[in-house]
N, C-alpha and C positions, 0 to 999 in steps of 0.2 A: 672549451668550451660548452657546457649541457646548457640546454632547453626545458624550458618550461611549458606546452602548451598547454593551453588554460581554456573554460567556459563558465560561466554563471549562469540562471537560470534566476528571473524574478519576479516579483509582483508587481511592476512601473517601469515604463520607459523613462521617466523621469531620474537621472541620474542621483539628485541631490536628496530626493525621498524616494527611490527603487532599495526592496529590502532582500538579500540573497535568501533565496530558497534552499540552490542547489549548486554544488559545485563539483566540477570534474578535471585532473591537472596529470599528464603524464609527462613523469621527468626523461630525456632524451640523453644518449649520449652523442659526440662530436659527430659521429655519421647516422644520427637521425636514428638510432634505437633505441628502444625502448628501455628504460631500466626500472624506474617505479611508475607508481600511478595513486590517484587518492581522486576519492567520490565520497562524497554526503552532503545528505539532505535536513531540513531543520523544521522545527516547528515556524509556524507566523507570529511575529509578539504579539502584544495583548494592545496593544499602545496606534496600529495602523490597521488602515483600509488598503485591502489590496485591489488593484486591476482586473474585472472582468476578464477582460481582455487576455490581458497577462498569462493570467490562471488558465484560460481555456487552449493558449498559444504551448504552451511548458505542459498543460494539463493536471497541475496542483491541486487535486480532487479536496475536497475536507478532508480526507482522513490524512493525505498527506500535509496540511495547515496544521492539526492539532496532535497528530499521534506520531509524529516523527519522530527516530530515534536521541535528538541533541537537539536543542533549545535555539535559538540565533548566536547568542552570544557565546553558546559553547561550539558550532562550527565554526563562528568567524576565529574565535581561539584557534581552536585546530588546522586550521585552514593557514591558521598565519605560520604555528610552531610547524608545520610540514615545509611549509616554503623556508623558511630557516632553517630548518634541517637540512633540506637537499643542499641548500646554500654553504651550509659549517663542510657536510660530506663531500661535497663535488667544487666546491668555487663558484666564485661570481656565476649569477643564471643569468641565459637571454628567455623571459619572459614573451608568448605572444600569442594572439587568439585570431578569432573570423571577425574582422573587426571589431579589435579589442581597447586599439588606442581611445575610439571614443565613447564608446559604454562601459564594457567592461572593467576596464582598467581605473574608470572613473569612477565607477561603481567599488569594486574595492576600496578606493583610497577613502571614499567618501567613509566606507562602512567601519574600515578601521579609523576613522576620524572619531564617527558617534562611537566605538566602542573603545574609547583611550589606547588605543594603538597607533606607531608610529605609520602612519598615510603613505608614506612612499618605499614600500619596499621594494616595487618593480625593477624604479628605476632607482635606485641611491645604493652604500654598499657593494657599489662593486657589480649588482646588477646592471642589465641595460634592459631592453625593451623593444618592441616590434609588433608588426599587424601583419597577418596571415594576407589580409585583404590587401594590401598594398604592394606585396607578392603577387600575388595571383593578378592583380590585373596590371602589372611592369611586365611580366609575361605574355598577356596577350594584348599586350601594345606589338611587344617586339615578336612574338609570332598569334598573329590569330587564330591559328588551328593548333594552339599547341592543347587542349585538350575538347572531350568533346561536348559540347553544348544545346541548348534549346533557348528560342526566342521569347523574349516575355511579354508581356500583354502592348508592349510601347515597340514592339519592334526588336527591339535590342537584346544581343546575344548574354543571356542570365548570369549573373556570379554568384548567386545564391547557394550557399554550402551545400544544401541536400540535394540541389539539379543537379550540379556537380559532381557531387557525390555518385549519384545512381547511374550519371548515362557515362560513368567511367569506370561502372563495376563496382563501387562500391559500398559496402550495405548500408544502407539509409533510414531502415524501418525504425530505429528510435531517436529519429532528426530531433532535436529542439528538447531532451537531455542532454546532462551539461557531459557526461563523460561521452555519451554517444558523438557530440556535435563537436569534442575535442580529438578524437579518435578517428572519425571524416579529416577535420580538417591535417592532422599528420599523414594521412593515403593522402588525401591531394597534397599537399606539399611534397610527399616523395615523388609525386607522379612528375613536378615541377623540376626536383633538384636531378630528377634521372634524365630530362630530357633538356636542361640548359644547366648541364653540368657548370660551363664556365662564370654563366651570371649567376648562380648560386651563392659564390663568397660574397660578390658584386652587392648583391640585396642586403646581406646584411649587417655590411657597412656603415650603415648608415643606423645601425642600432644603440649608438651612442652618439647622444646631445652635441660633446666635444669634440668627435672627431668632424661631426656635419657642420659646425661653426667654423674648425679648423679648413677645413675642403672649400669651405664656399669664397674663406677671405684667400685663399693661397690659389687657384683654382681658375683659368679667366675663363673657361669654356668646359659646358658639361649638358648632358641630357637630363633631364627632370622627364617623370610620368604626372599625369596628372586624369582626371577623371568626370565627364559630365554628363548627365543625363543619360547614362549607360554607354560612351562611348568613351573609349580610353587611347590616349593618347599623348606623344612621345613631344617634348619640346625641347630644343636647342637652344638655349640662354647662357647669358654671360654676367653674373654677378655684380652687382654696382661697385663703387671706387672700395678697398678691402677697411677703408679708414668711415665709408658712410653707407653700411650696406644691413645694417640691421635697425627696424623700424625702431623710433625712437622714442615708443609709447609702448606697443607690445612687447615684450622681451622676446626672442626668439623668432621672431617672424624676420625673416632676413628676404632680401629683394633681391629680383633679377633681370632684365632684360630678358626679350622674346628675340630673340636674333633675325627672324623672319621683316624687323621691323623697321624702317629708314631710320637707324641710329643718328647718322649725320645728320639729318634736316631737322630730327627730334631735337638733338643738342643745340641747335641753334635755335630754340625757340625761347619766348620773353618767358620771367617768373607765371605772369598771368596765361598764356598761350600752353603752358607746359602742363598747369593745374585742367584748363578743358582738354588737353588730351590724352591726361589721366583718366578721363571720365568717360573715352569715347571706349567702344565695341567693334572690333574685340582688343583686350588691353593690352598693350607693349608688356606693363610690367606682371610678373609673375612674383607669387610669395612662396617661399620655402618654411616652413614650421619645421624649426630645430626638434621640437619635441615631441614632433606628429610623425617621426620615423619616416620620413621624405622616401622616395627612393632616385637616388641621381646614382648615376651611371656613365662610363668612356662618350664622349661625343660620334662616337662612329656611329652608334644607335641611333640617334635624332637626325645627324646629317643624309643617311640613308632614303627619308622617309618624306613624301611631300607635307608639308611646300618646300622642306631642306634641300632637296636632291634636284630642283629646279635653279636653286640661287648659287652663283660661283662661289666655291670654295674658299679662294682667296677673298673675296668681299664679308663674309660668313665672319674670315679670322679679322679683317681688318676690324670690321664693327663691336667686335668681344676686346680688340684692343684699345678703341676709341671709350669702350666702358672699367676698362682697368686703368686707364690715365685722366679719368676726366673727371678730379674728386668735386669740383662746384656743380655740375652735373646731377652727380649724386644726392651732394647736400640740398639744394634745392627738389630732389623728389624725395629728402628724408621732412625736410619740414613743411613741405605741402599734405603729406600723410600725418605728419604731429597738426596739422591746422583742420583736417578733415578728423580725423578723432576726438580731436577738443570737442567739435560740433556736433558729435557724436553725444559723448558722454554730457553735454549741455543738456539735451534733446532726452535724455535720459531716465526713465523714473527715481525718483527723487523714494520709492517707498523704502524702507529700513528692508535688510536680506534675513534669514529665520538662521537662526544659530546655524542650521541645517545646510544653507547657502552657503557657510562664509569660508569653507575651507581656501582659499587662494585670497579672498578677501580681505581677512580676519588678518591674517600676517603668522611669519613666519615662528618671528621671534617670541610673538607670546606664546604660539603651540609647542615651543620647542623648551621655553622654560620649566615646562609642567611635565614635562616628554619624560626624563626620571620617575617620573610619581606610577609610570603605566606599569611598571613592574611589579610595586609592590602594591598596588591596588587588585592587582588581577592573584596574586599570590595568597592576599587576604581573605579570610571569609567574608560570608556578605555582611555576619555582622560590621565586622573590622574595617570595610569598604568603605562607610558609612562617614569614618571618623577619619579615614584618610583622604577623604575631597576635602577637607577642611584646610589639610594643607595645599590646595593648588589654586592656581590664582586667577586663571581662563575662568571665565564666568561660563563660554561653552560648555568647557568641558566639565565643568561642576555640574550644568542642569542635564548630558546625555550619561554622567552619570550616575546624578537619582535616577532616572528613567533604568538605565538596564536593572539599577537593583530595584526598582517597580515592577520591570517583567521579570524578573529572576527569582525576588524574594523579599514581595512586598509587607511580609509580616514583622520585616526589622525597620521599617521605617517609621520613622513617627507618625501621629494619625494626624497631624495637620499639616504635617510634608505629606504624607499619604493623598491626603481629601488634594492639597492644592496642584497635585501631579496628575491626577485622576481629570482634575477640574479644569487644567489647561488642556489635556488630553481632547474631551469630551467638546471643550469651543472650537477645534480643530478641526475633528471629524462628523463633527454636528455641524456645520457652517454651511450655509444656505449661500453662500455668495462664491462667486468665479475664482476658488483656490488655487495655488500653487499644485500641491500634496490633492491626494484621492481623499473625497469624502463619503460619506455613507450616501448623499445623494448623487454622487457622481458614482459609483458604484451603480446603482438601480437603475439610472439610466442609460448606461451602456449595460448591462443584464437585463434590461427590456429589448435593446436593439436585438441584441446576440441572439435571445430566446424567438423573438417574433419573426427574423429575419433568415428561412430555409437555404440564403445562400452562403451564410456564413457560419459552416461544418468545419472549420479549420481541419484538424487531423481525425476527427469524431469517423468511427463506422456507418452511422446509421443517425437522424434526428432523434431517439430513444435514449440513445447513449449520450448524446446533447442533452438535451432536457434532465435529466437524469441528473449529469453532472452541473447541470446550472442551479437544480433544486439543491442543491446539495450547499454551492459555495452562498447562494442565497441563504441559509438557513445557516450559516457560519456566519455572514456578515449582519442576519436578522437579531444575531444572541448578542455579536457584540455590540450591537444598536443600544440594544435595553440596558446592557451594563452602562454603560456612557448617560443614557436618560436619566439615571438615578444618581448620576455626580454632585 
């Protein structure tokens, strides 16, 4: 198995609306030795407004936004091609980054979706994914002193990549550039690999969703790791009955009970009392999301720590056995979870989502029916791309395709269509409402807050450097605003 450790820098923290501006990736062999690497940066597309804070974090100045070697479309295409070439040459890949499951992976999926590319490259076609932060947290939960750390503002050990790197002799001067963060991630993981060689392969067993689900259904007891407010804990858990252990609404959310709880007493509760018990804190029920690369290791690691080391091991095993054999109890828990989920959905907003927000809700079948046209679209000239879009059935993809053409080759669009697309973009970015995406007004409010606050220095060397940077990105957004005021 080869590994791809990767990172991206974006213009926003909102994954539905984020634009990849920079990508770095390192290909590693089975011994975690570098085989190849990839790095690319792109120009900002002209149909969206960046977040001032995001640009300050990754130092995307006005020149980088406007003078990069690649357009956004070109960079996304090159990224996909590189990943596919690596998989073709070396076989199935394990993709991971630092806190990538909840951010970078979501961004790449949605960027591929909006660029008319198959979204699930990192966990399909034999590939699997993991998260370096999950591994780091588990390593600390098992050995609190595995790496040198510093305390954060809340008095907990900092798990920030830059902090861990700096305190453990890893060069971190270019932190928040994509390739630099990628290389730091590799080096931090190598430290853990050297210090916990027996656990290293155990951490990666949960890269595969199917293996996780089979493990949960087959095993009676095991250890999971969770983090709360900077604390990293091991839990000794028993999954629900194998026929009733997956959340009835949220697929891939498997349920297990914390074995410090009095399972025998809880199983004697009637349905109403059980429902009330499930709302109490601390919760006796733990959720294991099979698509989030959870850490699942042998029971011996949690049984050694508080509070489990104060409980008779025979009692722990008895509680686990009770869970494995009581199907009705597990079914009652799932029915209560269903009721809770349905109540939550009833109170959720009824506002129609924008196309950019519908990767998961819009239907896999609908997307897949047009996927065979993706290659034809990308290999055609810009003039011919518009005609190929007429073959698509999915209105979301047609709209995305038209915006790609608007950004890359607006001259090939019919005049009325060009005007329609430009007007739609103008309505979005000039909106004075509280929108999900970044508007011109959002940018200016964020920009003023940074400009006037001397405590917000990010990685700038001095105030003059910061103000020069801010003046540059403001000029970029002011020019963008002027373009769409005329729409």
